[in-house]
C-alpha positions in Angstrom: 10.3 1.5 -10.5 12.4 4.4 -9.1 15.5 3.7 -7.1 17.2 0.5 -6.3 15.5 -2.2 -4.3 16.9 -3.1 -0.9 17.3 -6.9 -0.4 17.1 -8.7 3.0 18.0 -12.4 3.0 16.1 -14.6 5.6 18.4 -16.1 8.2 15.9 -18.8 9.2 15.2 -20.4 5.8 15.3 -19.9 2.0 13.7 -16.6 1.6 14.2 -12.9 0.9 12.4 -9.6 1.0 12.9 -6.7 -1.3 11.8 -3.2 -0.4 11.2 -0.9 -3.3 9.8 2.5 -4.3 7.8 3.1 -7.5 6.4 5.9 -9.6 3.4 5.1 -11.9 0.6 6.8 -13.8 -2.9 5.6 -12.8 -4.0 4.5 -16.3 -6.5 1.7 -15.5 -9.0 0.8 -12.8 -8.0 -0.5 -9.4 -10.2 -3.4 -8.5 -11.3 -3.8 -5.8 -12.7 -1.3 -4.9 -13.3 -0.1 -8.5 -11.4 3.2 -8.7 -11.5 4.4 -12.4 -8.3 5.6 -14.1 -7.4 9.2 -13.1 -4.2 9.8 -15.1 -2.5 11.0 -11.9 1.2 10.4 -11.2 1.7 8.2 -8.1 4.6 7.5 -5.8 4.4 4.6 -3.4 6.5 1.9 -1.8 6.1 -1.8 -1.2 7.8 -5.1 -0.3 8.1 -8.3 -2.2 8.5 -11.3 0.0 10.0 -14.4 -1.7 10.0 -18.0 -0.4 12.3 -20.4 -2.3 12.1 -24.1 -2.9 14.4 -26.1 -5.2 16.1 -22.9 -6.2 12.9 -21.3 -7.5 10.3 -18.8 -6.1 7.6 -21.0 -4.5 5.7 -18.2 -2.9 5.6 -14.5 -3.6 3.7 -11.9 -1.5 3.6 -8.3 -2.7 2.6 -5.7 -0.1 1.9 -2.1 -1.3 1.0 0.9 0.9 -2.6 1.4 -0.5 -3.1 4.3 2.0 -0.5 6.4 0.3 -2.1 5.6 -3.1 -5.6 6.5 -1.7 -4.3 9.8 -0.4 -2.7 10.7 -3.7 -5.9 9.8 -5.6 -7.9 12.1 -3.2 -9.9 9.2 -1.7 -8.5 9.7 1.8 -7.5 13.1 3.4 -3.9 14.0 4.1 -2.6 13.0 7.6 -3.2 15.9 10.1 -5.6 17.8 7.8 -8.9 19.2 9.0 -10.7 16.6 6.9 -8.8 13.8 8.5 -9.6 15.1 12.0 -13.3 15.3 11.1 -13.2 11.8 9.7 -11.5 10.5 12.9 -14.0 12.3 15.1 -16.9 10.8 13.2 -15.5 7.4 13.5 -15.0 7.8 17.3 -18.6 9.1 17.6 -19.9 6.1 15.6 -17.9 3.7 17.8 -19.4 5.3 21.0 -22.9 5.1 19.6 -22.7 1.4 18.6 -21.4 0.5 22.0 -24.3 2.1 23.8 
């Protein structure tokens, strides 16, 4: 994990959130949706949300920006690119056709 995590302690109960950035090599499948290993270097961020009971982690939620990963793996076009504009236009057209 690159960089130092940023901790935020909950003011309304026993909990904390940690924002972090990571670099990784895509060496195994991502399931779902079943993306095979590409060997590509990835950079992404995420948040770990901790809830504590009796001094231990009782619940842990890990949230990762999968859109950034999908862009880096070539599954989703870059923001603002021609491909993204075409994809958005097709989605709008489909929405209009299904409402008719």
